N, C-alpha and C positions, 0 to 999 in steps of 0.2 A: 438836557441842555442843548439849545439850538446852536447852530454854527454861528460864529461871530460874523459881523458884517465885513464885507471885503474892504481892506484898507484903502484910503484915498490914494489916487494916483500921485506918486512922488518918486524921487530918485531911489528911495528905499525899496521900491517895487520893481526896479529895473536891474538888469545884470550890471554889476559894478565894473568899472574900469580897473584892471589889475594895478595900474599905477596909483590908484587911490587906496589900495589895501595895504595894510601893514604886513610884515612877515608873519606875525602871530596869527593874523586873520587868514592868511594863505595856508599856513600850516594846519590850522583848524579844519579847513575844507578838505584836507587830505586824510583826515582820521575820522573814525566813527566810535560809537559806544553802544552799549546795550542796556536794557532794563531787565534785571533778574539776577540770578545767582549762578556763577560759574567758577568752580574752584574756590579760591579764597577771596574772590571779588564779588561783592553784592552791591548793585546799584538800584536805587529807587527812581521813580519818575522825577522827584525833586532833584536827585543827584544828576540825572541826565539833563534837566533844565539848567542846572548850574554849569555843567560842562558846555552847553550851548552858549550861555550868557557870558561866561568868564573865559572859556578856552576856545570859543568860536568853532566848536566841533560841528561838522556839517552833515553828519549822518547818524541816526539813532534807530537801532533795532529795538523798538519798545514793546512789540507784541508780534504774534505770528511766528514765534521761534520757540525752540524747546526749553530755553531757560526762563521764559517769561511766566509770570503768575497770572497774566491777564488774558482772558479768552472770550469774555462776553463782548459781542459785536458793538453794542452801544458804548460800553466802557472804553474799548480800544479806540473808537472814533473820537471820544472825548479826549483821550490821551493824545491822539494825533493832533487835534486842534490846539490843545494846550501847548504842546512842544513847538508847533508851527508859530503860535502866537509869540512865544518867547523869541524864536529866531527872527521873526518879522519886526516885532515891536521893541525888543530889548537889546538889539545889537546894532552897531553903527551902520551897517549896509543893508540890513533886512534881508539877508540871504535865506531863502527857505531851506528846509531840511529834505534830505532823502530819507524815507522810512522803509527800510528793506524788510522782507519777510521770506521765510521758507515756505513757498506755496508750490511745491513740486507736483502735487496731484490735486489741485484745488487749494483754496485758502483754508487748509485743513487744520491749522492751529487755532482757528476761531470757531466757537461753538455754533452749531447749526449750519455751517458752511456746506456747500456742495462739494462732495469728495468723489473724485474720479478714480478709476483704477490707476494703479501705479504704472510706470513705464512699460514693463513687460506685457501687462494686460492690454494697454493701449496699442502696442505694436502687434499683438496677436490679431487685432481687427483687420490688419492690412488696409486700413482706411484712414489716410492722413487727415481727411476732413474732420474726423472725430477729434484728433489732436488739436486741430486749429480751433474748433468750437470750444473745446475744453480750455484752451488758452484765452479765448475771448471772455468766457464766463469767469475764469479765475481773475482776469484783469478787472472785470466789472465789480466783483466782490471785494477785491483788494482796494480799488479806488473808493468804494463806498465806505470803507473803514479808515481811509486816509493813507494806506500803504501805496508806495510808488515804485519800488524796486523789488523784483522777484529774483531770488537766488535759484533760478532754473530757466531753461530745462537742462537736464543731464544729458550731455552729448557723448558720454563714455561708451565705448564698445567693450562689452564684457567678454573676457576670454577664459576666465576661471570662475565657474559657478559656485565655488566655495566662498567667494568674496561676499561680504555682508551687504554690499550696496548693489548687488545684482538686480534687485527688484526695481531700482530707480531707473535703470537703463532701458533702452529699446531693443536689447538683445545682442547677439554675437555677429550680426551682419552690419558692416559699415553702411550699406545702402539703407537698411531699415533705420539705423540710428540717425543718419543724416536726414532722411525724408521726414521722420516724425519729429526730430528736433527742429527742423526748419518750419514745419507746419505749426508747432507749438509757439515758436517765436512769432510767426505771422499773426497768430491769434492774440498773443500778449501785447504785441506792438501795434495792433490795428486800432484805428480810430473810427472804424465804420459803425461800431455799436456803443461808442462812448469813449471817455478818456483812456488812453493807453497806459501801460506800465512798462518800465524798462525790463527787458529780459536779459538774463545772465547765462551765457553759454559756459558750462562748466563740465569737467575740470581739465583745463588745457595743459599739455597736449595729450597726455595719456595716463589714465587712472585705473582702467578696468582690467589690468593684467598684473596685479602686484604679486611679487614672489610669494609662493605658497598660499595665495588667496588671502594674505593678511592685509587688512586695510592700511593703506599708506606706505606699504613696503616698497622697496625699489622696483621699478619697472625696467628690467634689464633686457631690453629688446634692441635690435639693430635699428639704425637710422632709417633704412628703407622700410622696415616694418612699421615704424612710427608714422612715416609719411603715407604709407599705403593703407594701413588698417585703422589708425587712430585719429589722424588729422582730418580726413574727409568730412565727418559729421560737423566739425567746427566750421569748415568752409561753408557748408550748407546753412548753418545757423547764422553766420556772419552775413552771407548773401541775403538771408531772409530779413535782416535788419536788427540783429541782436545789438543792444546798446552797450552791453558790458560783457567782458570775458573774465573768468575766474581761473587762476592756475590750480593745478593739482598739488596735493601734499607731497607726492612722491619725488624721489630723485630719478633722473633718467640719464644714463651715461655719466653718472657721477655728479650731475648738476640738479639740485633741488629746483623745481620749476619756479618757486616763489623768488628765487634769487638769480635766475638765469637770463642774462641778456640774449643768449642764443635763442631761447624760446619766446620770451616776451617782447623782444624788439626785432631781432633779425628775422625770426619766423613769423610771429604774429603780425607785427606792424609792417615790416618791409616786404616780406614774402607774400603774406595773405592780404595785406592792405587794410587791416583793421584800424579804424580811426576813432573808435569809442574809448570808453574808460576800462581800465584793468583794475579789478577789485580783489583784494586778498580773500582767501578762505579764512575761516575763524581759526586763529592760532597759527596760521601758516607761516607767518614771519618769525614768531618766537621759535618755531621748529628749527629755523636755520642755526641758531646757537644752542638750543636746548637738546635737539635730537640729531640733526644732520651733522652738527659740529663743523660747519664751514665758515662760521663767524664766531667771534670771541665774546660778543655781548649784544644786548638788545639794541644799543645804539649802532653797533656795527651792522646788525641785521637791517635796521632802518635804512642806512646808507646803501647797503647792497641791493635791497629790493627796489628802492626808488631808482637807483642807477640802472637796474635791469629793465625798468619800464613799468613798474607798478604805479598806479595813481591813487588808489584808495586803500588805506590801512583800516580794514572794516571795523575792528574793535580796538583800535590803538589807544583810544582815550587820551588823557592829558600827557601820559607818559611818552607816547610817540610824537605828540605835537611838540613836546619839549625837545625831543631828539631832532626833529626836522629843523626847528629853529636853530639849534646849536650847530648842526651840520652845515647849514648855510652860512651862519656867522663865522664859522671856523674855516670856510672855504672848501670844505670836503664835498659839498654839493653846490652846484650852481643855482642861483635864484632863477635863472632862465629855465632850468629843468623843472623847478617847482611851479613856475608860471605856466608851463605847458600842461602839467598835470591839473592844476587848478582850472585852467581854461576848459579842459575836457569835462571836469565835474560841473562847472557852471553851465556849460553848453547843454549837458544832460538835463540839469534841473530846468533850464529854460525850455528845452524841447518838450518836457513833460507838462508845461504850462504852470509850473509852480510859482513863477514870479507874477503871474496874472492872478492866481487864486489857489492857495494851497489847502484851503479849508474844506470840510465836508459837512453835510447836513445830517446830524446825528439822528434826527427823527425819521429819516428815510432809510436808515441802514437795514433794518429788519425786512423791509420790502424787497431788498436786493439779495442779501445774504441768504442762501438756501431757498430761493424762490421756487415755485412749482415748475416754472419753465426750465430753470437751471437743473433741477433734479430730474426732469424728464430727459434732458440731454445726457446726464450722468447714467441714467438707466439704459439709454441706448448704447452708450459706450460699454457698460458692464455686460449687456447682452451680447454684443458683437465680440467681446473678448473671450467669452466662454469657449473652452477648447476641449472637445470630446476626444479622449484618447482611446477608450475601449467601450464597446457596447455589444453585448451578445443578444440584444433584442429586448432587454428589460425596459429600456427607455425608448420612447417617452412613456411615462407612467400612465396606466389606464385611468380613464375618467371614473371608472367604477371601483377603484381600489378601496377596500373596506377599512384597512388599518395600515398605518405607517409608523415605524419607529424612527425617530430622529435622534441621533447621538453624536458624540464626539466633542472635542475641546473647542472646535470652531463653529459649532452649530448655532450657538446663541451668544456669540461674542462679537459685538460691533467693533470693539477695539481691535481685535485680531484681524477682522475683515478690512479695517482701514490700513493696517500695517503702520510702519514708522512715518515720521514727519507729519504727525497729526495729534490732536488732543488725545490724552491718555484715557479719559473717561467720557466718551461721547454720550450725549443725551439720547436715550432710547428713541425719542421721537424724531431724531435727526437722520435716521436711516432704518433699513430693514435687515435683520439677520436671516440666515438660512431657515431657522425655525419660524420666524415671522412670515417669511415668504411662503413656506409650505402651508402654514395654518391659514394665511389669507387666501391661498389658492384653493384649498379643499372646502367642500361643502359639509352640511350637517350629517351627510351619510358616511363620512370618513372620520375615523378616529385617529388622531395624531397624538402619539405619546412621546415625551422627551425624557431621555435618560442620558446624562452627560457621559458616564462611563470612564472618562479619563480627562485629566488636564493635559497640558502639553507634555508633561513629564511624569505624572503620577496616575496610578489606577484609581478608579472610583466605583466600587460595588458592581463588579462584573456579573455576579449572580443575578442581580436585578435586571441588568442589560440582557443577559441570556434568556431570562423568562420573557422579557418584553419582545425580544427578537423572535422567539419561538411563536408568539401569539400574533405577530405582524405579517402582513402580506408582502411587505418590502421594507428594507432598512436603508435609510440614508444616513451615512456616517461622514461627518465633516472633520477632516484631520488636517495636519500641516504645521505651519509655524505661526508664531504670534507677532505682536507688535515689537519691533526693534529697529535700530538704525546703526550705521557704521559697523563696528566690530561686535555686533549682537549685544549692545549694552545701552545704557549703563546698568550694572547688575542690580542697583537699587530699584530699578523699574521692571526688569525682565528676568531676573534670576541670576544664579552664580555664573561667573565667567567660566567658559569651558564646557558647560552643559548645553544640551540642545535648546535652541539652534546654535550651532557652532561650526566653524569651517572644517573641522575634522569629521563631520557627520552630515551626510546628505540623505541617509535613509531615516525612516521614522523611528523615534525612540521606542523602547520596549513597551511602555505603557500603552501607546497608541497601537502598536502592532498586536498586543494582546487583546485590545478591544476589538480590532478588526477580526482577529481569529475567533474570538468568542461568538461574534455575530455570524461569521461564516459557518461555524460548526453546527449551527441550528438548521442549516439548509435554506433559510430565508434568503431570497434574492438580495444581494448586497450592492448598493450604489455608493461609491466613494467619491466625495467631493474634496478635492485638495485645495486648500487656501494657504498659499505660501508665497514667499518672496523669491525663492530660488527654485531651480528645476530639481526637485527632490527625486532621488532614485527609488521608484515605487515598484520594484520588481515583484514583490508579493502581491500587490494590487493588480499588476498586469496579468499575473497568473491565476488569481483567485477571485477577484471582484467580477461581478456581472457587468458593471459599468464603472468607468473612471472619468470624472470630469475635472479638468484643471481650471481653477478659477482665479489663479494669481492672488493679488490683493484687490478685490473688485470694488472697494469704496462703499459709499453710503447706500447705494441702491443695489448692492450685490445680492442681498437675500432675495429680493424680488426677481432679479435677473436670473439667478440660479433656479428658482422655482419655475420661471417661465420656460427654461430649457428642460427641466426635469419632466414637466407635464406636456411638453411639445407645443406650447404657445409660441415659442421661438425656436427655430431650427438652428442648432449650433453651427457656427461658421468660423470660429477662431482657428488660427494656425500658429504653431509654436514659433516664437521668435528666437528660441535658443534650444540647443539640443539637450535632451534629458539623458544623463549618463546612467549606466547600469549600476554603478557604485562609485563611491568617492575614490576608489583605487583606479578607476578608469579615466579620471580627469588627467589631462585636458581631453575634451571631446568636442571638437568644433568641425563643422562641415567643411570649412575653408582652410584646412590645415595645409601646410606647404608640402609639395611633392618631395619624395625622398627615396633612396634606394632600399631594397630589401635584400641584403647581402647573401642570404642563403636561399633565396627564392620566396616569391609572394605566398606560396602555399605554406611555408614554414613560419611566416610572421603572423601573429594575430592581427586582425584588421585594425588599421589605424583609426578608422571611423566606424564604430560599431555601437551606437548608443541604444538605449532602451527605446527611445522615440526620437526620430530624426527631426532636425530643423524643418519646419514647414508641415509637420504631421498635424492632422486634425480631421475627425470624422464628422459625418452628418447623418440626419435621419432620412436622407434621400441619397440617390446614387448619381454620380456624374461620370461622364465619359469624355475624355479629351483626345483629340485627333488633329491631324493636319497642321503640325507645327511648321511654320515657314518664315522666311525673311523676304522683305520686299525686293532687296537686291542682294544676290548671293556673292557679288564681287563689289567692293567699295574702295574708295580712295582713302589715304591715310588720315584725312581730317574729317571723314564722314561718320555719321551715326548710323545705327541699325534700327530698322523698324521690324519687329517680330510679332507674329500673331499665332494663335492656336484656337481651334474650335472647341467650345465647351458645351456639352449637352446634358440636360437634366433627364436621365433615363429612369428616374424613380417616380414615386407617386406623391411627393410633397414638394411644395415650393421651397427654395433654399438659395443661399448665397454661396459662392465658391470663390476663394482666393487662389490665384495661381502665381507661382514663383518661377522666374527664369534665371538660368545659370549659364556661365560661360567658362570654357576651358581653352587656354592658349596651348595649341599642340606643340609649338616650339618657340621658345623665347630666350633672350640673351641672359636673363636672370631667372632663378627659381621662383615660380609663382604658386599660389594656392592651386590645389587640384581642381577646384571649381570656385567661381566667384558669383555672388548674388548680384545680378545686374538689372533686374526688373521685377515688378509685381503689379498685380491689379486684382480687382474684385468684381464679380458679376452676380446679378440676381436673376434666377430663372424659375419659371413655372414648370410643372411636370410636362415633359415632352418638348420643351422649348430649348433652342440652341442659339448660341451667339458666337461671334468672333471676339476673343479677348486680345487686345493689341497693346503693346508697350513700345516706347522708344528707348533704345539702349544708347546712352550718350557715348560719344567718341572716347571720352576719358575712361570709360569702363574697359576699353580694349588695351589701354596703355600699361606698359611695364614701368615700374618706379625704381630709380636708383637710390644710392645712399645719400645723395644730396637733395632728394625729393623731386628730381626732374623726371617727368613722365614722357614716354615715347611710345607711339603706336608703331609697332614693327610689322613688316610685311609677313604674311603667312596665313594659315588656316586656323580658325577658331571653331570649336564645337559649342553649339547652343543647345541647351536641354530644358525641357519643361514637362512635368507630369509623365515621366518615363519615355517621352519622345525626344528625338534629337535631330539636328540638321547642322549644316556648316555655313560659315561665311568666310570669305577670303579677302584679306586686305592686300591691295595691289602694292607693288614695290614703291618705295619712297618713305620718308619719315616725316613725322610732325613732332618736333621737340618743344616742350613747354618749360 
């Protein structure tokens, strides 16, 4: 079905004057609905159309979400056009719809879409240009299907790797989270390569450190920690142009973010200057009365959240529309507050060009979604994300290897390779698995044998694996986690609650360990590929495997990217964006933990930071030497930034890329600060024997200490700057700069 012709120019195609809108029409613009089944609510496309026509609902999540049954790109484009036609032609003001989707690593809930690595993998590249390009491609594929609002990027800083949403984040460094969230926003919101989509910075202000690693549990952290560690990535996303901000599910200091005027108005709007729309997370408002128990009813929750500063009740449907009308008519909410929220929603729709033409050409969808150029970009991202943790020389694999055993639960699973927030059963043609990549890479002279050996949790014929491994020259075993989201569920899709993957377990389950042990006992060189959403504690692999490659959730091109690294066609350059703990008992394990006493002496205390692999770790097939760390000015004023540089030389025999991280430590400060703070990073590419100077600018804000009110001050004194085992100092002259 071709796209309908553009409607004739008329008042119906213009942004309506609020004075011409009824209260019911305004209330409808502040609520959304979905198509699909969630809990005891099931809505069809016809149901959604009726809500638009009769209740003036202004946002429909019709596809591109986990509860939808529609994934075919042409079909979802048809649905988008149908719903927009209802909004334009069958309502009094012809206000187009927002069509939001969960496209957090590509438009991955649509069949055949380009699927990028999840956040951790993207941050491992230390290359924000990768994130920006991923944002541009995601926007192009979204707009091709009619989607206009992306529920991403995730700006959360993860502090507890047990948390099920760790893989969505850009790691444990506020600097990385801000840099990559900002780059993603710039890509999504850019109009350089076609129509933009609205980016959503989520989940404000702090989601990534829930108590016990339990999703949506309270974030019981001090105000200064919230301002210092969790808020900065949102500042970067807002500065980059994010159109929407989404609150977190958690309570912070006793206030659920969805109902907190302190966070949504005082902090977000007045302090940070955000002028866009604030949209609820799914179910976030119902949680106020159902779970947090800070309101008595759904109606009370509606009043509380709108009064706090929320604009869009994302899946409120006609229930919340009725509450909004009643609250205004009873005088409990002012119509002026409703008008302000409606104005922001209408302004967003206008800025997206929806009043000009909200329709898409269905016949061109498949030339955009999953195009070869887009998949090439995803391949580059997957390659650059690959992080080599161990290698005793077995990698890269020899061109003349005669036989390879490929095994493990993640060796031939595109679904597990995508991770959560994507289609559950990808078309095999839409990507490459590890097995695909290896078979495509080897020639007729190499025998590749596949034996699964284990599912994520169950053994599968280890005797056959043992025989196959004994006959092979090398074994590549892909282990790790599977497809999940949130609190490792729902169990109808991923298995029983409490079984791996689960927050109480970061080591591999018994079935996968036994598979690895069986291969290892044959004496055949063992290469472990870890495909997972969290930093699993892989102590056995560190001690026994001949090589260990961390691949995160690498996306649709992950299999080819992994094969390119295994055979040396690409020299691995990824660097960990999060620390890998030795065990779940060692959590928390973060490089930027706060300084503290050791009452009976440092030698009597186990190290505070002693991970299996440190933040920033990552090996290469070549050798690099770093020297001559320096700053351009060893003494600066209180409002000045620092330019730092280090010499990087490739002293090996292969070309390769090297990412370097810069850290800062305040020797004396008025408040306790982290023992070191990540303040800069860059990436260089060098041929054998080549050297260069890697330079970063450390912004003045990075030197500042933050108080409980969120005020930051650069205090006089000496700071230690370190990079790649080198260190130097910079001194701030007396005087203060308060912000």
